[in-house]
GUTIMAR-281658 format. One record per residue: residue in three letters; y, x, z of N, C-alpha, C, O, CB in turn. Coordinates in steps of 0.05 Angstrom, whole numbers, plus 32768, in hexadecimal, padded with zeros to 4 digits. Glycine has a CB too. Example, Ala and Ser with C-alpha at 12.3 -4.5 7.8 and 13.67 -1.06 7.14 Angstrom:
ALA7F8E8108809C7FA680F6809C7FBE8108809C7FBE811D80A97FA780E280B5/SER7FD38101808E7FEB8111808F80018102809D8017810C80A17FF4811A8072/
//
This chain:
SER81027DFF7ED781117E077EC081267DEC7EBE813B7DF07EB280FB7E0C7EA4/ILE81237DCF7ECB81397DC07ECE814B7DB87EDF815C7DA87EDA81357DB17EC9/ASP81467DC77EFC81577DCD7F14814D7DDC7F24813C7DD57F34815D7DB97F22/LEU81577DF77F25814D7E0E7F2E81587E0A7F4E814A7E137F6081587E297F1D/GLY816F7DFD7F5481727DFF7F6A815E7DED7F7E81577DF37F94818B7DFA7F6C/ARG81557DD47F6E81407DC17F7E81227DCF7F7F810E7DC77F8C813F7DA07F6E/ALA81237DE17F7081087DF27F68810A7E077F8380F57E0D7F8F810A7E057F43/THR81217E107F8981227E287FA081207E157FB781137E1D7FCA813E7E3E7FA1/GLU812E7DFC7FBA81257DF27FD3810C7DED7FD681047DF97FE981307DDE7FDA/LEU80FE7DE27FCB80E07DDE7FC780CE7DF77FD080BC7DF77FE180DA7DD87FA9/LEU80D67E0F7FBF80C97E267FCA80CF7E307FE580C07E3C7FF580CE7E387FBA/GLU80E87E277FE880E87E31800A80DD7E21802080DC7E29803781047E348014/GLU80D37E0A801680CE7DF6802B80B17DF7803080A57DEC804380D77DD88023/LEU80A47E08801A80877E06801A807C7E228037808A7E35803D807B7E107FF2/PRO80637E1C8043805C7E2C805380587E498047804E7E4C803180477E22805E/PHE805F7E5B8057804E7E78804F802E7E72804280217E61804E804A7E8B8070/SER80267E7C803380107E758024800C7E89800A801C7E9A800480137E58801C/ARG7FF27E837FFA7FEE7E887FE37FFA7E767FD280067E807FBF7FD77E8C7FDF/GLY7FF97E5D7FD480097E497FC5802C7E507FC7803D7E497FB680017E2A7FD3/ARG80317E5B7FD9804D7E607FDD80537E7B7FC580647E7B7FB380547E698001/GLY80407E8D7FCB80457EA17FB980447E9C7F9880517EA87F8880327EB57FBF/GLN80327E877F93802E7E837F7B80457E6F7F72804B7E707F5A80127E797F77/ALA80517E5F7F82806C7E537F7E807F7E6A7F7780897E6C7F6080767E437F99/LEU80847E7B7F8B80957E957F8280927E9B7F6580A27E987F52808C7EB07F93/ASP807B7EA27F66807C7EAF7F43807F7E9F7F2F807E7EA87F1880637EBB7F38/ALA80847E807F35808D7E707F1A80A77E787F1A80B07E857F0880897E4F7F1A/VAL80B87E6C7F3480CF7E6B7F3380DF7E8A7F2D80F37E8C7F1F80D57E5F7F4C/PHE80D37E9D7F3780DD7EBC7F3180DE7EBA7F0E80F27EC17F0180C27ED97F40/ALA80C67EB07F0280BE7EBD7EE380DA7EAE7EDD80EB7EBC7ED2809B7EB37ECE/GLU80E17E927EE380F97E857ED981167E947EDC81297E997ECC80FA7E6A7EE8/VAL81127E997EFA812F7EA17EFD81357EC17EEC814A7EC67EE081367EA47F22/THR81207ED27EEF81217EEF7ED6811F7EEF7EC1811E7F057EB581117F017ED4/SER811D7ED07EB081237ED17E9981407ECE7E9381497ED27E7D81147EC27E8E/ALA814D7EC97EA5816F7ECD7E9A81777EEC7EA0818F7EF27E9B818A7EB57EAF/GLY81697EFB7EA881767F197EB281737F1C7ECB81747F0B7EDE81947F1E7EAC/PRO81707F3C7ECB81727F3D7EE881847F397EF9817D7F327F0F816D7F4C7EEE/GLU81A67F3F7EF281BB7F2C7EFD81B97F157F0D81C27F117F2481C87F247EEB/ASN81AB7F047EFF81A37EE97F08818C7EE77F1B818A7ED27F28819D7ED97EF0/ALA817D7EF67F1E81667EFA7F2B81777F047F4481747EF67F5781507F0E7F1D/LYS81867F177F4781907F237F6081A27F0B7F6781967EFC7F7781A07F417F5E/ARG81BA7F027F6181C17EE97F6A81B27ED47F7281BC7EC97F8681CB7EE07F5C/TRP819B7EC97F6A81867EB67F72817A7EC07F8D817C7EB37FA2816F7EB47F5B/ILE816D7ED87F8A81657EE57FAA817A7EEB7FBF81757EEB7FD781597F027FA7/ALA81977EEF7FB381AB7EF67FD081AC7ED37FD681B87ECD7FEB81D47F097FC8/SER81A47EC17FCB81AE7EA07FD681947E997FE481947E837FEF81B67E867FB9/LEU817C7EA97FE6816B7E9B7FF8816D7E9E801381747EB3801D81547EA07FF3/SER81687E868023816A7E8D803F81557E92804C81577E99806481757E7C804D/ASP813F7E91804181217E97804D811D7EB3804C811A7EBA803581087E8A803B/GLU811D7EC8805F811E7EE3806181047EEC805181067EFF8041811F7EEC807E/LYS80EC7EDE805580CE7EE4805380CF7EE0803380C47EEF802480B77ECE8067/LEU80DD7ECB802A80DD7EC4800F80EC7ED7800080E17EE27FED80E77EAA800B/LYS81077EDD800781177EEC7FFF81097F0C7FFE81107F1D7FED812E7EE78010/SER80F97F11801180F17F2B800E80DC7F327FF680DB7F487FEA80E87F318028/GLY80CC7F197FF480B17F197FE180C07F1B7FC380BB7F2B7FB280997EF87FE6/ALA80D57F057FC180E87F087FA580F57F217F9D80F57F2B7F8680FF7EF67FA6/ALA81047F2D7FB781107F4A7FAB80FC7F5C7FAB81047F707F9F81277F577FBD/SER80E07F5F7FB480CB7F757FAE80C67F6D7F9A80BB7F807F8E80B47F7A7FBD/ARG80C67F587F8B80BA7F537F6E80CA7F5B7F5980C37F637F4380B37F387F68/LEU80E67F587F6680FF7F617F5081047F7B7F4F81107F847F3C811B7F577F55/ALA80FC7F8B7F6481097FA77F6780F07FBA7F5E80F27FD37F6181167FAD7F8A/GLY80D67FAC7F5480C07FB57F4580C77FB77F2680C17FCA7F1880A97FA17F4B/GLN80D57FA27F1E80DD7FA07F0780F17FB17EFC80ED7FBF7EE880E47F8A7F05/LEU810E7FB27F0D81227FC37F0981197FDE7F0B81267FF07F0081377FBE7F1B/ALA81007FE47F1B80FA80067F2080F0800D7F0380F280257EFC80DF800E7F3C/LYS80E37FF67EF180DC80027ED980F180077EC880EE800D7EB180CA7FF57ECC/GLU810680047ED3811C800A7EBB812C80237ECA812E80387EBE81347FEB7EB1/ASP813580217EDE814680317EF2813A802F7F0E8140801A7F1A816480257EF4/PRO812880417F1C811D80427F2E813280457F48812F80397F5D810980547F29/ARG814880577F428159805E7F59817180457F5E8179803D7F738168807C7F53/ALA8179803E7F428187801C7F458178800C7F56818280047F6B8188800A7F29/ALA815D80057F4E81547FF67F5E814C7FFA7F7B81457FE77F8981437FEF7F53/ALA814F80147F848151801A7FA0816580197FAD816580157FC5814B802E7FA4/GLN817B801C7F9E819880147FA681967FF17FAC819C7FE67FC281B1801D7F8A/TRP818F7FE87F9981967FCE7F9881857FC37FB681917FB77FC8818B7FC07F78/ALA816E7FC77FB8815C7FBA7FD0816A7FD07FE781637FC87FFD81327FBC7FCB/THR81777FE27FE981857FED8002819B7FDA8006819F7FD5801E8190800C7FFF/SER81A97FCD7FF581C27FC27FFA81B77FA7800281CA7F9B800D81D67FC37FE1/LEU81A07F9A800181967F8B8011818F7F88803081897F73803B81887F898005/GLY818F7F9E803B81837FA5804F816A7FB28054815A7FB5804281847F968057/SER81637FBE8073814C7FCC806A812F7FBC806D811A7FC8806D814C7FE6807A/ASP81317FA0807081187F97807181117F91805280FB7F92804981157F7E8085/ILE812B7F89804281227F808022811E7FA5801681167FA77FFF81437F68800B/LEU81247FBB802581257FD5801C81077FD8801F80FA7FDC800B81397FEA802D/LYS80FB7FD7803880DB7FD5804880C87FCA803680B27FD6803280DA7FBF8063/SER80D07FB3802A80BB7F9F801F80C07FAC7FFF80B07FA47FEF80C27F778025/SER80CF7FBA7FF880D47FBE7FDB80CA7FD77FD880BD7FDC7FC380F07FBC7FD1/ALA80CF7FEB7FEC80C9800F7FE680B180137FD780B080247FC680C480228004/GLY809F80057FDC807E800D7FD08083800C7FB3808380217FA580627FF47FD7/GLU80877FF07FA880887FED7F90809D7FF67F8480977FF47F6C80857FD77F8A/ILE80B780017F8580CB80127F8380BA802B7F8080BB80337F6880E080107F99/VAL80AF80377F8A809E80507F8B809180527F75809580637F64808B80537FA1/ARG807B803D7F76806B803B7F65807380437F49806780557F3D806380257F67/GLN808780357F3E808F80307F2680A1804D7F25809D805C7F12809E80127F23/TRP80B180537F3580BC80737F3280AB80897F2E80AE809B7F1E80C8807D7F49/ALA809980867F3F8084809C7F3C807780A17F20806F80B87F1A806D80957F4F/ASP8075808C7F11806780917EF2807A809F7EE6807380AD7ED3806080787EDF/GLU8090809E7EEB80AA80AF7EDA80B180CB7EEA80B080E17EDE80CC809B7EDA/ASP80B680C87F0380BA80E17F0D80B180E67F2A80C380E57F3C80D380E77F0A/LEU809A80EC7F30808F80F27F47809880F87F61809580EE7F78808581017F43/ALA80AA81127F5480B981257F6180D381157F7280D881157F8A80C4813B7F49/ALA80DF81097F5D80FC80F77F6980F280DD7F77810080D37F87811380EB7F4F/ALA80D980D27F7180D480B97F8180CE80C57F9B80DA80BA7FAE80BB80A67F76/ARG80BB80DD7FA280B480E57FBB80D480F27FCB80DC80F17FE3809880FD7FB6/ASN80DF80FC7FB7810181087FC4810D80EF7FD3811580F47FEA811D81117FA6/TRP811080D87FCA811780BD7FCB810D80B67FF2811880B28008810280A97FAD/VAL80F380B87FE580E280A47FFE80ED80C0801C80F980B9803080AB80A07FF4/GLU80E880D5801780EA80E7802C810880EA8036810E80F9804880DF81018024/ASN811880DB8028813880DB8031813D80C3803B815380BD8045814E80DF801A/GLN812380AE803A812D80948052812D8097806C812580AC8076811C807B8053/PRO8135808580798123808780988105807D809C80FA806F808C8133807380AF/GLU80FC808580B180E2808480B380D0806880AE80B8806680AB80DE808E80CB/GLU80E2805580AF80D1803D80AC80CF8030808E80C2801C808680DC802A80BF/ILE80E38044808180E1803C806480CB8053805380BF8050803E8102803D8057/VAL80CD806A806580B58079805E80998076806080888081805280B7808A8069/ALA8095805F8078807D8057807F8077803E806A806080368067807D8050809F/SER8089803580608081801A8052807C80258037807080178027809980018053/ALA8084803B803080838044801380688059800B805C805D7FF680A28055800F/GLY806480638024804E8073802C803680708021802D80828013804A80708044/PRO80278057802680108054800F801780597FF18009806A7FE580058035800F/ALA802A804D7FE4802D804F7FC48032806E7FC0802D80797FAA8048803A7FB6/LEU803D807C7FD5804780937FCB802C80A87FCF802880BC7FC18064809B7FDC/VAL801E80A27FE0800880B57FDF7FEE80AD7FCF7FDB80BC7FCD800080BC7FFC/ARG7FEE80927FC27FDD808F7FB37FE980987F8F7FD9809A7F7C7FD380707FBA/GLU8001809B7F8D800F80A27F7A800780BE7F767FFD80C77F628029809C7F7D/MET801080CE7F92800780F07F937FEA80FA7F887FE3810D7F7A800780FB7FB4/ILE7FD880E27F947FB980EB7F8C7FB580E87F707FA980F97F637FA280DB7F9B/GLN7FBF80D17F657FBD80CE7F497FCC80E27F327FC680E77F1A7FC480B47F46/ASN7FE180EA7F407FF480FC7F2F7FF081117F327FF481207F1F800E80FA7F31/GLU7FE9811B7F457FE281367F517FCF81397F5E7FBC81317F4F7FF281407F61/ASP7FC7813F7F717FA8813E7F827FAB813A7FA57FC0813C7FB27F9781617F7C/VAL7F9381337FB07F9381297FCC7F9A81387FD97FA781307FED7F7F81227FD6/VAL7F95815A7FD67FA681667FE77FC3816A7FF37FCB816F800A7FA381727FE2/THR7FD181637FD57FF581657FD57FF1813F7FE18004813D7FF0800C816F7FA7/ALA7FE8812E7FE27FEB81187FED7FE4812280107FF6812080217FD681027FDC/SER7FD1812980167FC48135802F7FE28142803B7FF08138804C7FA6814F8028/ASP7FE6815380307FFE8169803D80118152804380168153805B800F81858024/TRP801E813C803580338131803880308121804E8041811F8060803B81268024/LEU80168114804C801280FF8069800D811080818013810880977FF580E78066/SER80028127807E7FFF81338094801A813480A88016813580C17FF6814C808C/ASN80328132809F8049813280B1804E812080BA8061812080C9805D813780AA/TYR8041810A80B7803E80F380C6802880EE80D2802880D680D8804280E180B9/GLU801580F980D87FFD80FE80E17FFC80F681028006810381147FF6811D80DA/GLY7FEC80DD81047FF380D5811F800280BE812A800180B381407FFE80E88127/ASN801180B98116802480A38115801780878111800A808580FC803880A88100/PRO80188074811F8009805F81168020805080FD8015804480EB8000804A8133/ALA8030805180FD8042804380E58039805080C58041804680B08067804B80EB/PHE8029806880C6801E806F80B18003807080B07FFA808480A58027808280AB/ASP7FF3805E80BA7FDA805280BA7FD0804780997FBB8047808E7FDD803B80CF/GLU7FE6804080937FE28027807E7FE0804080637FD0803F80518003800A807E/SER7FF5805780677FF2806F80527FD48082805B7FC8808C8048801180868055/VAL7FCC808680707FB2808D80727FA3807B80657F9A8082804F7FAA8091808A/ARG7F9B8064806E7F86805A80587F8A8058803A7F778054802C7F7F803F805F/SER7FA1805980317FAB805880177F9A807B80137F85807D80057FD580538015/LEU7FA58094801F7F9280A480167F7580A380187F6780AF80077F9780B7801E/VAL7F6A8095802B7F4D808F802B7F42808580177F2C808D80107F468082803C/TRP7F4E8070800B7F45805A7FF37F4480677FE07F3080677FD27F5680427FED/ASN7F5880747FD87F6380887FBE7F54809E7FB97F5680A87FA37F8080957FC1/SER7F4380AB7FCE7F3780C57FD07F1C80C17FD77F0E80D57FD47F4580D67FE3/MET7F1380B27FDC7EF680B27FE87EE480B17FD07ECC80B77FD17EF080977FFC/GLY7EEF80AA7FB97ED880A57F9E7ED180C87F987EBA80D07F927EEB80927F7B/ASP7EE480D57F9A7EE580F67F907EDE81047FAE7ECC81157FB37F0A81017F82/GLU7EEF80F97FBD7EED810D7FDC7EE881017FF57EF680FF80097F09811B7FE3/PRO7ECE80F87FF07EC480E580077ED080EE802D7EDC80E1803F7E9F80E88004/ALA7EC4810C80297EBF811B80407EE0811980457EE68112805C7EAE813C803C/PHE7EF1811C80357F0D812680377F1A810A80457F2A810980577F1C81318016/ALA7F0E80F280377F1C80DB80457F0B80D5805E7F1480C2806C7F1F80BF8031/GLY7EF480E080677EE680DA807C7EFB80E580927F0280D680A47EC980E6807B/ASP7F048102808D7F17811380A37F31810380A37F44810780B27F1D8137809A/TRP7F3180F080917F5480E780967F4E80CB80A17F6380BF80A97F6D80E58073/ILE7F3780BE80A57F2F80A480AE7F3580AB80CB7F42809B80D97F0E809A80A7/MET7F2D80C080D47F2A80C880F77F4680CD80FC7F4C80CD81147F1580E88102/LYS7F5E80D280E97F7480D480F07F8580B780F37F9E80B980F57F7E80E680DE/LEU7F7D80A380F47F7F808880F37F85808581127F78808F81247F63807780E5/SER7F9E807481177FA5807681377F91806681497F8C806C81607FC58069813D/SER7F868053813D7F76804181507F58804581507F4F804681397F7A8023814A/GLU7F45804881627F2C804E815D7F1E803981507F0D803F813F7F2180548173/ASP7F25801C81577F22800581477F21800981297F108001811A7F357FF4814C/ASP7F3A801781237F44801981047F2E802E80FC7F21802980E87F67802480FD/GLN7F28804481077F17805B81027EF9805280F47EED805880E07F13806C811F/ARG7EF5804181087EDB803781067ED6802180F07EC1802280E27ED2802E811F/ASN7EED800980EB7EE27FFA80D87EF1800480BE7EF17FF780AA7EE67FDA80DF/THR7EFD801C80BF7F01802880A27EE58034809B7ED8803180877F1B804280A2/PHE7EE0804180AD7EC3805580A77EAD804280A07E9E8049808E7EB8806A80C4/HIS7EA7802780AD7E9B801480A57E9A800880877E858004807A7EA3800480B3/ARG7EB98004807E7EBD7FFE805C7EB6800F80507EA68009803E7ED67FFB8050/MET7EBB802E80537EB28040803A7E93804A803E7E86805080297EC7805D8038/ILE7E84804B805A7E6E8057805E7E5D804A803F7E54805A802E7E62804F807F/GLY7E5A8031803E7E45802D802B7E4C8034800E7E37803380017E3E8010802D/ARG7E5B803A80027E6C803F7FEE7E6480617FE87E60806C7FD37E8C80387FF8/TRP7E63806B80017E5C808C80007E3E809180007E3380A17FF17E6A809D801B/MET7E30808380127E14807F80107E0A807D7FF17DFC808E7FE67E0D8065801F/SER7E1480687FE77E0180657FC87E0680757FBB7DF880747FA77E0380507FB5/LYS7E1F80917FBD7E1F80A27FAF7E1680BF7FB67E1080D07FA57E3580A07FA7/ASP7E1480C27FCC7E1980DC7FDA7E0680D47FF77E1180D7800C7E4080E47FE1/GLU7DED80CB7FF87DE780CA800F7DE180E180297DE880E180417DD580BE8009/ALA7DCF80F7801A7DD4810F80297DEF811A80337DF3812780477DCA8121801B/GLY7E028113801F7E208123802A7E2B8108803E7E41810B80487E3D812B8009/VAL7E2080F780427E2D80E980587E1F80EC806E7E2D80EB80827E3080CE8054/VAL7E0380F280727DF680FB808A7DFF8110808E7E08811380A57DDC80FD808C/ASP7E01812A80787E10813D80867E2A813C80977E2E814880AD7E16814C8076/TYR7E3B812B80897E57812680937E55811880B17E65811F80C37E688112807C/VAL7E48810B80B37E4280FC80CB7E33810B80E97E34810481017E2F80E680BF/ASN7E27811F80DC7E19812880F27E2C814880F67E24815981067DF6812B80EA/ASN7E40814A80EA7E4C816580EB7E6A815F80EE7E79817280EC7E46817680CF/ASN7E76814280F47E8D813E80FE7E91812981147E7E811C811E7E9B813980EA/PRO7EB18127811D7EAD8113813A7EB080F681267EC780F0811F7ECD8118815B/VAL7E9E80EA81207EA080CB81177E9780B9812B7E8980C2813D7E8E80C480FD/PRO7E9D80A0812B7E9C809481407E75808C81477E63809281387EB1807A813B/GLU7E748082815C7E56808181627E45807081497E318076813C7E5180718181/GLY7E55805981497E4B8041813B7E49804781197E3A803A810B7E6280268141/ILE7E57805A810F7E50806980F57E36807580F87E23806E80EB7E65807F80ED/LYS7E358089810B7E198096810F7E03808481097DF1808680F87E14809F812B/GLN7E08806E811C7DEA805C811F7DE5804981057DD1803C80FF7DEB8045813B/ARG7E01804C80F87DF9803780E17DEC804A80CD7DD8804280C27E15802680D3/VAL7DF5806180C87DE9807180B87DCA806F80BD7DBA806680AB7DF5808B80BA/GLU7DC2807780D27DA7807A80DA7D9C806580D67D84806780D17DA2808080F3/ILE7DA7804E80D67D9A803180D87D93802E80B67D7E802380AE7DB4801680E6/THR7DA5803780A47DA28035808B7D918041807B7D85803880677DB480388084/LEU7D91805E80897D79806F807E7D58806680897D44806B807C7D8080918088/LYS7D58805980A27D42804E80A97D39803B80987D21803A80927D44804480BF/GLY7D4C802980907D45801580807D3C801880637D2A800A80587D5980058080/ARG7D4A802F80557D44803280437D268046803A7D1C804680237D5A8038803C/GLN7D1D805780537D03805D80567CEC8046805E7CD5804880587D0480708069/LEU7CF88033806A7CE0802080687CD9801180507CC38007804C7CE2800D8079/ARG7CF28010803E7CEE800280247CDC800F80117CCC800480027D087FFE8016/GLU7CE1802980127CD0803E7FFF7CBA803A800C7CA6804580057CD8805E7FFC/
//
């Protein structure tokens, strides 16, 4: 509040860390208190690209609460890297007001922007429509490693109500290691809710061998405890 220029210098000197993120939050709050145009000028003055990207993403989210299209245009004006880091937050805010418009904007972007916005768009589709709508959209990019994070978004946002559906999508992740690790993360929660459903799924679907072994070991352990 006394010397923004010096505060900015100190911020840019900090190594990439949680502490730097906290420092950015503090400086950003001071900058935005003077209005969005002041914040835009401050962000444009930053020389550290990673810091600039983080600050721009924060501001894009704030701007999108009032005018998501204008927020998207501003982020676009700063270059593809800034738009890529901001796209998810813009979509999240935009979808609360007009999911169709948010989806249309995403679908008219270059693929790298679609991929960066994908996780947020998938989550909003599930919350505001249903998992089938999200799945139908994501199927257009099935097999593309750039959309693995979108697949994980669908898995984590659908497994509570549709665990078998989530399991099917895990097998569409591009890496076998990723498939196995993601299955391991979800299987415990699924078993605590529907043990029989898990057994039926792993016995009738092509899941990693390690997952079948884990289910068998878990069942044996429970039988011994009983």
